[in-house]
C-alpha positions, 0 to 999 in steps of 0.5 A, spaced: 127 966 745 134 962 745 136 958 752 140 961 757 148 958 757 149 956 764 155 953 763 160 958 765 155 959 772 155 952 773 164 951 772 164 958 776 160 954 782 164 948 781 170 952 782 168 956 788 166 950 792 172 946 790 177 951 792 172 951 799 173 943 799 165 942 799 166 940 792 169 934 788 171 935 781 165 931 778 158 932 778 154 926 780 147 925 779 142 920 780 136 919 775 131 919 780 133 926 782 132 929 776 125 933 774 123 935 767 122 942 765 114 941 765 115 940 773 120 946 774 115 950 771 108 947 774 112 947 781 115 955 781 112 958 775 105 956 773 100 962 775 094 956 776 098 951 779 104 953 783 103 954 790 107 960 791 102 964 787 097 963 792 096 969 797 097 969 804 091 970 808 092 974 815 086 975 819 081 978 814 087 981 809 091 978 804 099 980 802 104 977 798 108 971 801 116 973 802 117 969 796 112 973 792 115 979 794 123 977 792 122 973 786 127 976 783 131 972 777 137 971 782 133 969 788 129 964 784 135 961 781 138 961 787 131 957 790 132 952 784 138 950 787 136 950 793 130 946 792 134 940 787 138 939 794 132 939 798 129 934 793 136 929 792 135 928 800 128 926 800 129 922 794 134 918 798 131 917 804 126 911 805 121 915 809 118 918 804 114 914 799 117 916 792 110 915 789 108 921 793 113 926 794 114 928 786 117 935 785 111 938 785 108 935 792 114 937 795 113 945 793 106 943 795 107 940 801 113 945 804 112 952 801 111 954 807 117 951 810 122 952 805 124 960 803 124 963 809 130 959 811 134 961 805 133 968 806 136 967 813 141 964 810 144 969 806 145 974 813 152 975 813 156 973 819 157 981 820 149 980 823 151 974 828 152 978 834 146 983 833 139 977 830 140 972 836 142 965 837 135 962 836 136 966 829 143 965 828 142 957 830 137 956 824 142 955 819 149 951 820 155 955 818 157 950 813 150 951 810 151 958 810 158 957 807 155 953 801 149 956 799 152 964 800 157 962 795 152 959 790 148 965 791 154 970 790 156 966 783 149 967 780 150 974 782 156 975 778 153 971 772 147 975 772 151 981 773 156 979 767 151 976 762 147 983 763 140 979 764 135 983 767 134 981 774 126 982 775 121 980 778 119 973 775 112 973 778 110 981 777 114 983 771 115 978 766 109 976 761 107 969 762 105 968 756 112 968 753 116 964 750 121 966 755 117 965 761 115 959 759 121 956 756 127 959 757 125 960 765 124 953 766 129 950 762 134 955 766 131 953 773 132 945 772 139 947 770 140 950 777 136 944 780 141 939 777 146 943 781 143 942 787 143 935 785 151 935 785 151 939 791 148 934 795 152 928 792 158 932 793 157 931 801 154 924 801 159 920 796 165 925 796 166 926 802 169 933 803 167 938 808 159 936 807 161 929 810 155 928 815 152 934 815 144 936 813 145 943 809 137 944 810 136 949 815 134 946 822 126 947 822 126 942 815 130 937 819 126 930 822 120 928 819 117 932 812 111 928 812 109 931 819 110 938 816 103 942 814 
């Protein structure tokens, strides 16, 4: 199956972020932040290795995690962007041992801390009065603005290209070339876009300057997270 052309989506994300002064004209990457398709597959898609296939044990019962229940193409593409941003932050921080903190290790270490704030970040501002200050403070305003723009761009891309927004963990043949080759390539493209967003704030001093766009429960030393 042919790989999915993400170029229109990448241009759309760039344009939307530039219009809101979160992005500059060049997308910068640093080689240590890049990953290959196999790393993407093992961390996010491999039923035998990915930490996201592990069930959640509550008392004597087993339930799906939030990500397992919502692993649609849209959400997984968005998740790959966010993970690319987070991995870039870790790679650029001296307190993390780069020999240990591989892309896979990041997901294995942080799987319980990454995805829940993502969905919270997508709550529209209209709910702010109802959800209370504690929940509202999980994401800073600029973080929600950036990632909400990205999410809407991905939604538009999927709708316009006619891609099926299926749950990747439940509805896709895991032995298919689509699952093993096309999806890792697609998610890797989104990972790279997350790197670009990180460096837009680090290097180009737009509205991201000096801000950490991760959720507040990911601030601090991630080595200490269990």
